N, C-alpha and C positions, 0 to 999 in steps of 0.2 A: 086316186082318191082313197081307196081302201088303205093303201100303204101309209098315207099321210095321217089318216085317222088312227091307224094302229100305232104309229109313232107318238100320237097325242094321248095314248093310253086306252084306246078303245079295243075291244075284242069282239069278234063275230059271235053273237049269241046263237043265231040260227040263220038258215037260208030257206027261201021258198021261191022256187023258180029262179028268176034272175035278180031277186031282191035279197039283199044282205041286211040283217038286223044287228046293229052294233050297240054295245053297252060299255060305259066307261068303267074301268077296273075299280077305281076308288070312289066313284060317285054314281051309283046305279040310276039316279034320276037323270043323268045325262045319257040320252039314247037317241039313235037316229037310224034311218032306213036309207040305203043306197041302192038304186036301181042300176044294174050293170047291163044296160042295153047297148047294142052296137052304135057307134057314132059318138059324137061329142056330147058332153053333159051341158045342158043349157045353163045360162047364167042364173036364171030363176031357181032351177033345181040346186045349183051350187050354193046360192044364198040361203035357201031353205034348209039344206043339210047343215051348213055352218050354224045357222040359228038354232036348230034342234040340238046340235052338239055343243052349243055355247062356246064356240070358237070365233075369234075375230078374224077378219080377212088377213091381218098382218101375221097372226099366229099361224094361220093356214099356209101362208106364203113361206114362212120360215120352215115349215115341215115338209114341203115338196122339194 
């Protein structure tokens, strides 16, 4: 997940525990938080992350 967001232009701004806070390089208004907990990411969390990052499902699939 983090690698795909980094390929989309996001950088890790900071971390706190298992949470990564990312901001887009050219558009600071595009930001998201990714929780790196053990196990799979739920579909709901994936959808919320993509919505925050303003990425479509198709764009994300091209990045992974």
